[in-house]
C-alpha positions in Angstrom: -96.8 -13.5 -31.3 -94.9 -10.1 -32.5 -91.9 -7.9 -31.4 -92.6 -4.5 -32.6 -88.8 -4.1 -32.7 -88.1 -7.3 -35.5 -88.6 -6.4 -38.8 -88.5 -8.8 -41.4 -86.5 -8.1 -44.8 -88.9 -9.2 -47.5 -86.2 -9.2 -49.7 -88.6 -11.0 -52.6 -88.7 -10.1 -56.4 -92.2 -8.9 -56.7 -95.3 -8.7 -54.6 -97.5 -12.4 -55.1 -94.1 -13.6 -53.5 -93.5 -10.9 -51.0 -97.0 -12.3 -49.3 -97.4 -15.9 -50.1 -94.4 -15.9 -47.8 -96.2 -13.8 -45.0 -99.9 -15.3 -45.8 -98.2 -18.7 -45.8 -95.8 -18.8 -42.2 -99.1 -17.4 -40.6 -97.0 -13.7 -40.2 -100.0 -11.3 -40.4 -99.6 -8.5 -38.7 -95.4 -8.5 -38.1 -93.3 -5.6 -38.8 -91.2 -5.6 -43.0 -88.6 -4.8 -44.1 -89.0 -3.0 -48.0 -85.9 -2.9 -50.0 -84.8 -1.9 -53.7 -85.7 -4.8 -55.4 -89.4 -4.8 -54.0 -90.0 -1.1 -53.9 -88.8 -0.8 -57.4 -90.7 -3.7 -58.9 -94.1 -2.7 -58.0 -94.1 1.3 -56.2 -95.9 2.8 -53.4 -98.6 0.4 -53.9 -96.4 -2.3 -52.5 -96.1 0.0 -49.4 -100.4 0.6 -49.6 -100.9 -3.4 -49.4 -98.8 -4.1 -46.2 -99.8 -1.0 -44.6 -103.5 -2.3 -45.2 -102.7 -5.4 -44.1 -101.1 -3.8 -40.2 -97.7 -4.0 -40.9 -95.6 -1.7 -39.7 -92.7 -0.4 -42.7 -89.5 0.4 -42.3 -88.7 1.2 -46.4 -85.5 0.5 -47.1 -84.2 2.8 -49.7 -81.2 4.2 -48.8 -81.4 7.8 -50.6 -78.0 8.8 -52.0 -78.2 11.8 -54.0 -77.9 16.0 -53.7 -80.0 17.5 -51.1 -82.8 19.1 -53.2 -83.2 16.0 -55.3 -83.1 14.2 -51.9 -85.8 16.5 -50.2 -88.5 16.2 -53.1 -87.6 12.4 -53.4 -88.4 12.8 -49.4 -91.1 14.9 -49.6 -93.5 12.0 -52.2 -92.1 8.8 -50.3 -93.3 11.5 -47.0 -96.9 10.3 -48.2 -96.7 6.1 -47.4 -96.4 6.9 -43.9 -94.0 4.5 -43.1 -92.8 3.6 -40.0 -88.8 4.1 -41.1 -87.2 5.4 -43.7 -83.8 6.6 -44.6 -81.2 7.9 -46.4 -76.7 7.3 -46.7 -75.3 9.1 -43.8 -72.0 9.1 -46.5 -74.6 12.1 -48.5 -73.2 14.7 -45.2 -75.4 17.1 -43.7 -76.9 19.1 -46.3 -78.8 16.3 -47.2 -79.7 15.2 -44.3 -81.0 17.9 -43.4 -83.0 18.4 -46.9 -84.6 15.1 -46.1 -85.9 15.9 -43.2 -87.3 18.8 -44.7 -88.7 16.7 -47.5 -90.3 14.6 -45.1 -92.0 16.8 -42.3 -92.9 19.4 -45.7 -94.3 15.9 -47.1 -98.1 15.8 -44.4 -95.8 12.8 -43.3 -97.3 10.4 -40.2 -95.7 12.6 -37.2 -94.3 9.0 -36.4 -91.9 8.2 -38.5 -88.3 8.8 -38.4 -85.5 8.9 -40.8 -82.9 6.8 -40.4 -79.0 7.6 -42.1 -77.6 4.6 -42.7 -73.5 5.0 -41.5 -71.2 1.6 -43.5 -72.9 -1.2 -45.0 -72.9 -4.6 -42.7 -71.3 -6.2 -46.2 -67.7 -3.6 -45.2 -65.4 -4.2 -42.9 -62.3 -2.2 -42.0 -59.7 -3.7 -44.8 -63.1 -2.7 -47.5 -63.2 0.6 -46.2 -59.7 1.8 -45.9 -58.9 0.4 -49.4 -61.1 0.6 -51.5 -63.6 3.4 -50.2 -60.2 5.3 -49.2 -61.9 5.8 -45.6 -59.3 6.4 -43.1 -59.4 4.9 -39.4 -61.1 2.1 -37.9 -65.1 0.8 -38.7 -65.6 2.2 -34.8 -64.5 5.8 -35.3 -66.4 6.3 -38.6 -69.6 5.1 -37.3 -69.7 7.0 -34.6 -69.0 10.1 -36.3 -71.8 9.5 -38.5 -74.3 9.1 -36.0 -72.8 12.4 -34.6 -73.6 14.1 -37.9 -76.8 12.7 -38.2 -77.6 13.4 -34.8 -77.3 17.1 -35.1 -78.2 17.5 -38.1 -82.4 15.9 -38.2 -82.1 12.4 -38.1 -83.4 9.9 -35.5 -81.3 7.7 -35.9 -78.5 5.5 -37.8 -78.4 1.8 -39.3 -75.6 0.2 -37.7 -74.4 -3.1 -36.9 -74.4 -4.5 -32.7 -70.6 -3.7 -32.8 -71.9 0.1 -33.1 -74.9 0.4 -31.9 -73.4 0.3 -28.1 -71.0 3.5 -28.4 -73.6 5.4 -30.8 -76.1 5.7 -27.8 -73.4 6.8 -25.0 -71.9 9.1 -28.6 -75.5 11.0 -29.3 -78.2 9.6 -26.3 -80.3 6.6 -25.6 -83.3 8.3 -28.0 -81.3 8.4 -30.9 -82.5 5.3 -32.7 -80.0 2.5 -34.0 -81.0 -0.6 -36.4 -79.3 -3.3 -37.0 -79.0 -5.3 -39.4 -77.0 -7.7 -40.0 -78.9 -10.3 -38.3 -78.9 -14.1 -37.4 -80.0 -16.2 -35.4 -78.0 -19.7 -34.2 -76.5 -21.5 -36.6 -76.8 -19.6 -39.2 -75.3 -18.4 -41.9 -73.8 -15.3 -42.4 -73.8 -15.3 -46.2 -72.3 -11.6 -47.4 -72.8 -9.6 -44.3 -69.3 -9.1 -42.1 -70.5 -8.1 -38.8 -72.7 -9.9 -37.8 -74.3 -10.4 -34.2 -77.6 -13.0 -32.7 -80.4 -11.4 -31.3 -79.5 -11.7 -27.5 -76.8 -9.8 -28.3 -77.9 -7.2 -30.2 -80.0 -6.5 -27.1 -77.2 -6.5 -24.9 -75.0 -3.9 -27.1 -78.1 -1.3 -27.3 -80.0 -2.0 -30.5 -83.8 -0.6 -30.6 -84.6 -2.3 -33.9 -83.4 -5.4 -35.7 -83.3 -6.5 -39.2 -83.5 -9.8 -39.9 -83.9 -11.6 -43.8 -82.7 -15.1 -44.7 -82.4 -16.5 -41.0 -86.0 -15.7 -41.1 -86.8 -16.3 -44.8 -84.8 -19.3 -45.5 -85.5 -21.0 -42.6 -87.5 -24.5 -42.6 -90.2 -23.1 -40.8 -90.1 -19.3 -41.1 -92.8 -18.9 -38.5 -90.6 -20.7 -35.3 -87.4 -18.7 -36.6 -90.0 -15.0 -35.6 -90.8 -17.5 -32.9 -87.1 -17.6 -32.0 -85.7 -14.5 -32.1 -88.9 -12.9 -30.6 -87.3 -15.4 -27.7 -83.6 -14.3 -28.5 -84.0 -11.0 -28.3 -86.5 -11.0 -24.8 -85.3 -13.6 -23.2 -81.3 -14.1 -24.2 -81.6 -17.3 -24.9 
């Protein structure tokens, strides 16, 4: 009972609560995503503890700074040897290149993938046009960021399910698409706008899913995780 393609978002305030969730719900060894909330509280030790328990880890810190700073930060993160780590594509091509350089020079696990975030799934077209003053459609902009990331060292992007297929078409089948905003049937969309089910994600070419509240806030998280695998693998 495990899918290497589905990462559970451990959006908990500390290790004690995250560990209790995993153990109490018999989710040993499942892939997990560690974001800012947990990492900034616990630091690198939380990654080491998860790896000791054989959890594949997506370290979701969305680095976005000047190239030199990102290079040095990624060099330090490389020693954690996670499966996926990310930066913001909005940081530009020089920053993406620097992130890859840091990752490679930090004695990283050669299988660690550098992923660039296109546009957060909390955005819709109105917010990027009116608030961020980014012209054009969501689809046009995510495709543009994906192409830049692909040319400058990233192994894939974070995007919504709705952009995964065209990104694959423009960047190649081996360019990874990591899709958050995944909700099981009848789940609340919460604060994300560009959402979809696991079955829809599979159909649209997603390689990896990130699922948070549909599992972590379910009455029976283990059953919700099994349902996600069923929908992903069988489209049900």
